[in-house]
C-alpha positions in Angstrom: 0.0 0.0 0.0 1.4 3.4 -0.9 1.6 6.0 1.9 -1.1 8.1 0.2 -3.5 5.1 0.3 -2.9 4.2 3.9 -5.9 4.8 6.1 -5.4 7.5 8.8 -4.3 6.4 12.2 -5.4 7.6 15.6 -3.9 7.3 19.1 -5.9 5.3 21.5 -5.4 4.5 25.2 -6.6 1.1 26.4 -6.9 0.3 30.1 -6.1 -3.3 31.0 -6.7 -5.3 34.2 -7.7 -8.5 35.8 -7.8 -10.2 39.1 -8.4 -13.9 38.4 -5.8 -16.6 37.3 -2.4 -15.8 35.9 -3.1 -12.1 35.4 0.5 -11.2 34.4 0.4 -13.8 31.6 -3.0 -12.6 30.4 -1.9 -9.0 30.4 1.3 -9.9 28.4 -0.8 -11.9 26.0 -3.3 -9.1 25.6 -0.5 -6.6 24.7 0.7 -9.1 22.1 -2.8 -9.5 20.8 -3.3 -5.8 20.5 -0.1 -5.6 18.4 -1.5 -8.2 16.1 -4.8 -6.3 15.3 -5.0 -5.1 11.7 -3.7 -1.6 11.1 -2.8 -1.3 14.8 0.6 -0.7 16.5 1.4 -0.8 20.2 3.3 2.4 20.9 3.9 2.1 24.6 2.9 0.1 27.6 2.8 1.4 31.2 4.1 -0.3 34.2 1.9 -2.7 36.1 0.0 -1.5 39.1 -1.7 -3.5 41.9 -5.0 -2.0 43.1 -7.7 -2.9 45.5 -11.1 -3.6 43.8 -13.0 -0.3 43.1 -16.7 -0.8 42.9 -15.9 -4.5 42.3 -15.4 -7.8 44.1 -12.6 -10.3 44.6 -8.8 -10.1 45.1 -6.6 -7.1 44.1 -6.4 -6.2 40.5 -3.3 -5.8 38.3 -3.7 -2.9 35.9 -1.8 -1.2 33.0 -2.5 1.2 30.1 -1.4 0.7 26.5 -1.0 3.4 23.9 -1.9 2.3 20.4 -1.9 3.8 16.9 -4.8 2.3 15.0 -6.7 2.8 11.8 -9.6 0.8 13.2 -12.6 2.9 14.1 -13.6 3.2 17.8 -16.4 0.6 17.5 -14.1 -1.8 15.5 -11.4 -1.4 18.1 -14.0 -2.0 20.9 -15.1 -5.2 19.2 -11.5 -6.4 18.9 -11.0 -5.7 22.7 -14.1 -7.7 23.5 -12.9 -10.5 21.3 -9.5 -10.5 23.1 -11.3 -10.6 26.5 -13.2 -13.7 25.3 -10.0 -15.4 24.1 -8.8 -15.0 27.7 -11.9 -16.6 29.3 -13.6 -13.4 30.4 -17.1 -14.0 31.7 -19.7 -11.5 32.9 -21.8 -13.3 35.5 -22.8 -10.0 37.1 -21.9 -6.3 37.0 -18.3 -5.7 38.2 -17.6 -9.4 38.7 -14.0 -10.5 39.2 -12.4 -11.1 35.8 -9.5 -12.8 34.0 -9.0 -9.8 31.7 -10.7 -6.5 31.2 -9.9 -4.2 28.3 -11.4 -0.7 28.3 -11.1 1.8 25.4 -10.4 4.9 27.5 -9.7 7.5 24.8 -9.6 7.5 21.0 -8.1 10.4 19.1 -10.3 13.0 20.8 -13.5 11.4 19.5 -16.5 12.0 21.7 -19.1 9.2 21.6 -22.1 8.2 23.8 -23.7 5.1 22.4 -25.3 2.1 24.2 -22.0 0.2 23.7 -19.3 2.8 23.9 -18.7 6.1 25.7 -15.6 8.1 24.8 -13.7 9.3 26.6 -14.3 6.7 29.2 -16.7 8.4 31.7 -14.9 7.3 34.9 -11.2 7.3 33.8 -10.3 10.5 35.6 -11.7 9.1 38.9 -9.8 5.9 39.0 -6.2 5.6 40.2 -5.9 2.3 38.3 -6.3 4.3 35.1 -4.6 7.6 36.0 -1.4 6.2 37.5 -0.6 3.9 34.5 -1.7 6.7 32.1 0.6 9.2 33.8 3.4 6.6 33.7 3.0 6.5 29.9 3.0 10.3 29.7 6.1 10.7 32.0 8.2 7.7 31.0 7.2 6.7 27.5 7.0 10.0 25.7 3.2 10.0 25.2 1.3 13.2 25.3 -1.6 13.8 27.7 -4.9 13.7 25.7 -5.5 17.3 24.5 -9.2 17.2 25.3 -9.1 15.9 28.9 -8.5 17.9 32.0 -5.2 16.8 33.6 -5.7 15.9 37.3 -3.5 17.7 39.8 -0.9 15.8 41.8 -3.1 16.3 44.9 -6.1 14.7 43.2 -4.0 11.8 42.0 -2.5 11.3 45.5 -6.0 11.4 47.0 -7.3 8.8 44.6 -4.2 6.6 45.1 -4.7 6.7 48.9 -8.4 5.9 48.6 -8.1 3.2 46.1 -4.9 1.6 47.4 -2.6 1.4 44.4 1.0 0.5 44.1 3.4 0.0 41.2 4.9 -3.4 40.6 8.4 -2.2 39.9 9.9 -5.4 38.5 7.1 -6.3 36.1 7.2 -5.5 32.4 4.4 -6.5 29.9 6.7 -6.3 26.9 9.3 -8.9 27.8 
């Protein structure tokens, strides 16, 4: 395909998490799966964070955020994320049930959507330490830019959320090894 016939690409941020089974292996596999999606490239992966469940049940979660460049539209990308969840034995027995893998499309190129299946940007992303800390990790350590259309939380707000939600970085873990 010549450069002029290439479809446009957009940056997207995907939140990843899980709290059942071998979560590290599932997160690593999900990163690899994201990189195999058509017209999609993994740009950067945050560190892994351990978090108490927020509005959910079960053991602590492991979370990360992935920055992508993709030509898939937001609904197409969401369908691909749901398919990856299914490949990793994700079930939904009840709202906020423990899960093997959760992939949330957090932000997609500044697009604003509010449909029955997808709201962009993710409506609760700025209230969750398990999204903010990995996202800030990407911004600070991987050269990504903060989404231009989102208010950037203050350090005090991030610290407040981190204390309330019990989050800590797993220093020795990488999802790209």
